[in-house]
C-alpha positions in Angstrom: 78.8 102.9 -22.4 76.3 100.2 -23.4 76.1 98.9 -26.9 73.3 100.3 -29.0 70.3 98.1 -29.2 68.8 98.5 -32.7 65.9 96.2 -31.9 64.6 98.5 -29.1 61.4 100.4 -29.7 61.9 104.0 -30.6 60.4 106.6 -28.1 57.3 108.3 -29.1 57.7 111.7 -30.7 56.1 114.7 -29.1 53.9 116.8 -31.4 54.5 119.9 -29.3 58.1 120.3 -30.5 58.4 121.6 -34.0 61.7 119.8 -34.6 59.9 116.4 -34.5 58.0 117.3 -37.7 59.9 116.9 -41.0 60.8 120.2 -42.5 59.4 121.2 -45.9 61.6 120.5 -48.9 63.6 117.7 -47.3 63.1 113.9 -47.7 62.0 112.0 -44.6 62.7 108.3 -43.7 60.5 105.6 -42.3 58.5 106.2 -39.2 57.7 103.2 -37.1 54.3 102.7 -35.6 55.1 99.8 -33.3 52.9 97.7 -31.1 54.3 95.4 -28.5 53.5 91.7 -29.3 52.6 89.4 -26.4 51.6 86.3 -28.4 52.1 84.9 -31.9 55.4 86.6 -32.8 58.9 85.6 -33.9 62.2 87.2 -32.9 64.4 87.9 -35.9 67.9 89.3 -35.6 69.0 92.4 -37.5 71.9 90.3 -38.8 69.2 88.5 -40.9 66.7 91.4 -41.5 69.6 93.8 -42.6 71.9 91.2 -44.2 74.1 92.8 -46.8 74.6 89.8 -49.0 71.3 88.0 -48.9 68.6 88.8 -51.4 65.2 90.0 -50.3 63.6 86.7 -51.3 66.1 84.8 -49.1 65.6 87.2 -46.1 61.8 86.8 -46.4 62.0 83.0 -46.8 64.3 82.7 -43.8 61.9 84.8 -41.7 59.0 82.5 -42.8 60.9 79.3 -42.0 61.9 80.6 -38.5 58.2 81.4 -37.8 57.0 77.8 -38.6 56.5 75.3 -35.8 58.8 72.3 -35.6 58.1 69.6 -38.1 56.6 71.8 -40.8 57.5 70.9 -44.4 60.0 73.3 -45.9 60.8 71.5 -49.2 60.7 73.4 -52.5 57.3 71.9 -53.5 55.6 72.9 -50.3 57.0 76.4 -50.4 56.1 76.9 -54.0 52.5 76.0 -53.1 52.6 78.7 -50.4 54.3 81.6 -52.3 54.0 82.8 -55.9 57.8 83.1 -56.5 58.0 79.7 -58.2 60.4 76.8 -57.7 63.4 78.4 -59.4 63.5 81.5 -57.1 62.7 79.5 -54.0 65.5 77.0 -54.7 68.0 79.8 -55.3 66.9 81.5 -52.0 67.3 78.2 -50.1 70.8 77.9 -51.5 71.7 81.4 -50.3 70.5 80.6 -46.8 72.4 77.4 -46.8 75.6 79.2 -48.0 75.3 81.8 -45.2 74.6 79.3 -42.4 70.9 80.0 -41.9 69.9 76.6 -43.2 71.4 73.1 -42.9 70.4 69.9 -44.6 71.4 66.7 -43.0 71.0 63.2 -44.5 69.9 60.6 -42.0 68.9 57.0 -42.1 65.6 56.1 -40.3 64.9 53.0 -38.3 63.3 51.5 -41.4 66.5 51.9 -43.4 65.3 54.9 -45.6 67.5 57.9 -46.2 65.7 61.2 -45.4 66.8 64.9 -45.4 66.4 66.8 -42.1 66.3 70.6 -42.5 67.7 72.7 -39.6 66.9 76.5 -39.4 69.5 78.6 -37.5 68.3 81.9 -36.2 71.9 83.0 -35.4 74.6 81.4 -37.5 78.1 81.6 -36.2 77.1 81.1 -32.5 79.0 78.3 -30.9 76.8 75.2 -31.0 75.2 76.1 -34.4 72.0 77.6 -33.0 69.0 75.7 -31.8 68.9 72.1 -32.6 66.3 69.5 -32.9 66.7 66.1 -31.2 65.9 64.3 -34.4 68.4 66.3 -36.5 71.8 66.7 -34.9 73.9 69.3 -36.8 77.6 69.7 -37.2 79.3 72.3 -35.0 81.0 75.3 -36.7 84.5 76.3 -36.1 85.4 77.8 -32.7 86.3 81.1 -34.4 82.7 81.8 -35.3 81.2 82.3 -38.7 79.1 79.9 -40.8 79.7 76.1 -40.5 82.4 74.9 -42.8 81.3 73.7 -46.2 82.5 70.6 -47.8 85.3 70.8 -50.4 83.0 69.7 -53.1 79.4 70.7 -52.6 76.8 68.3 -54.2 74.7 69.9 -56.9 71.4 71.3 -55.8 68.4 69.2 -56.2 66.0 70.4 -58.9 62.4 69.7 -58.4 60.8 68.2 -61.4 57.1 68.0 -61.9 55.7 64.5 -62.0 54.1 63.9 -65.3 51.3 61.4 -65.6 52.3 58.4 -67.8 51.2 58.7 -71.3 48.1 56.8 -71.9 48.1 54.3 -74.8 45.7 55.0 -77.6 42.8 52.5 -77.9 42.8 50.0 -80.7 40.4 50.5 -83.6 37.1 48.6 -83.3 36.8 45.2 -85.0 33.8 43.4 -86.4 31.7 41.3 -84.0 30.4 37.8 -84.8 26.7 37.0 -84.7 27.3 33.9 -82.5 30.6 34.2 -80.6 30.8 30.6 -79.4 33.8 29.7 -77.2 35.1 27.2 -79.8 35.0 29.9 -82.5 36.8 32.5 -80.3 39.4 29.9 -79.3 40.1 29.2 -83.0 40.5 32.9 -83.6 43.0 33.3 -80.8 45.0 30.4 -82.2 45.1 32.1 -85.6 46.4 35.4 -84.0 49.0 33.6 -82.0 50.4 31.9 -85.1 50.9 35.1 -87.1 54.4 35.7 -85.6 55.7 32.5 -87.2 55.1 34.2 -90.6 56.4 37.6 -89.6 58.0 38.2 -86.1 56.8 41.8 -86.2 53.2 40.6 -85.6 53.8 39.6 -82.0 50.9 40.9 -79.9 50.0 40.8 -76.2 47.2 38.8 -74.6 45.0 41.8 -74.2 45.4 42.7 -77.8 44.5 39.1 -78.8 41.3 39.3 -76.8 40.4 42.5 -78.6 41.1 41.1 -82.1 39.6 37.6 -81.6 36.0 38.7 -82.3 37.1 40.2 -85.6 38.8 37.0 -86.7 35.7 35.0 -85.5 33.6 37.2 -87.8 35.7 36.1 -90.8 35.4 32.5 -89.8 31.6 32.9 -89.6 31.7 34.1 -93.2 33.0 30.7 -94.4 36.7 31.8 -94.4 39.1 29.0 -93.4 41.8 29.7 -90.8 44.5 29.5 -93.6 42.6 32.2 -95.6 42.4 34.5 -92.6 46.1 34.0 -91.8 47.0 34.8 -95.4 44.8 38.0 -95.4 46.5 39.3 -92.3 50.1 38.6 -93.3 50.2 39.4 -97.0 51.6 42.7 -98.3 52.8 44.1 -94.9 54.7 47.4 -94.9 58.5 47.0 -95.0 59.1 49.6 -92.2 59.0 48.6 -88.6 55.5 48.1 -87.2 55.0 50.4 -84.2 51.6 48.9 -83.2 51.0 45.6 -85.0 47.7 45.1 -83.1 46.4 48.4 -84.6 47.4 47.3 -88.1 45.6 43.9 -87.6 42.5 45.6 -86.3 42.4 47.9 -89.4 42.7 45.0 -91.8 40.0 43.0 -90.0 37.6 45.9 -90.4 38.7 47.3 -93.8 39.0 43.9 -95.6 36.0 42.2 -94.1 34.5 39.9 -96.7 30.8 40.0 -97.6 28.3 37.6 -96.3 28.0 34.4 -98.2 24.9 33.9 -100.4 21.8 32.6 -98.7 21.2 28.9 -99.2 18.1 27.3 -97.8 18.8 24.6 -95.4 18.6 21.0 -96.8 15.5 19.0 -96.0 16.4 15.9 -93.9 15.5 12.6 -95.6 12.0 11.2 -94.7 12.2 8.1 -92.5 9.2 5.9 -92.9 7.9 3.6 -90.3 8.5 -0.2 -90.3 5.9 -2.6 -91.8 5.8 -6.3 -92.4 5.5 -7.5 -96.0 2.3 -9.2 -96.9 4.1 -11.7 -99.1 7.4 -12.5 -97.4 6.6 -11.2 -94.0 9.8 -9.3 -93.9 10.2 -5.9 -92.3 10.5 -2.9 -94.6 10.1 0.9 -94.3 7.4 2.5 -96.3 4.6 5.1 -96.1 1.9 2.4 -96.1 1.7 -1.3 -95.2 1.8 -3.8 -98.2 4.6 -5.5 -100.0 8.2 -4.8 -99.7 10.3 -3.6 -102.6 11.5 -7.0 -104.0 8.0 -8.6 -103.6 6.5 -5.6 -105.4 9.0 -6.0 -108.2 8.3 -9.8 -108.6 4.6 -9.2 -108.6 5.0 -6.6 -111.2 7.0 -8.8 -113.5 4.5 -11.7 -113.2 1.7 -9.3 -114.1 3.6 -8.1 -117.2 4.2 -11.7 -118.4 0.5 -12.5 -118.1 -0.4 -9.5 -120.1 2.0 -10.5 -122.9 
């Protein structure tokens, strides 16, 4: 007598016979409305579809993996994007399939020297040879007595997928005053003042980008007739005793909050008048004056002679 084939299609029931119809008052089971597939189908054994120890999630996931073409990604992240169960349930289902021999993961080294994980899906674990194999992922053979492939004595812990978080962005520094005439010499002097702060307090060490941000603020103080020593003293006096988390932010705050007022307005000094050269009418020497005539000594002598005559 042949062995019963549970995968065979059930014969159609005749509506003429009353015994084919469920009787009233009794519960009825499933009725299959089967259609024979000729393309786009996957053969799944009853040992998987009716497995007594696998969860429903693991059975469905194994069916999905067996239906995929070779080379499809079956990592936890790809499966979580495809199904709504989430990474925790998918990872648990993959471990179930691996424990019962429906899934194998092999570590291999590529030609470039990288270590990669090859996933092998077995549609019939326990068969000698380990089920279908891929050429790129040779799998270990199970024992000759059948059953799932032997597991190592100490199984490595399962990999947990962790979401990649974007690096925390650093907060921008507070704005600093801007000079009216940011000349290169003025900015270079400002950078020199900032680089010398750490000699007074090592906590005031700043980066090059922070110095470029703070230099215009220091240049504004220099424009307001503050000496480099005065600016250095204003930035290093009465610092907090606790560690400075962001010294550049503290310096930017001080440059803006303690900005000195503009100096009082002073009109520019008039340059001295330079008269043209003339030759003295008496001594014929050159002298500068507004008009031609006598030079200063000759004018003084002439004035003294005139005073003597008057006396």
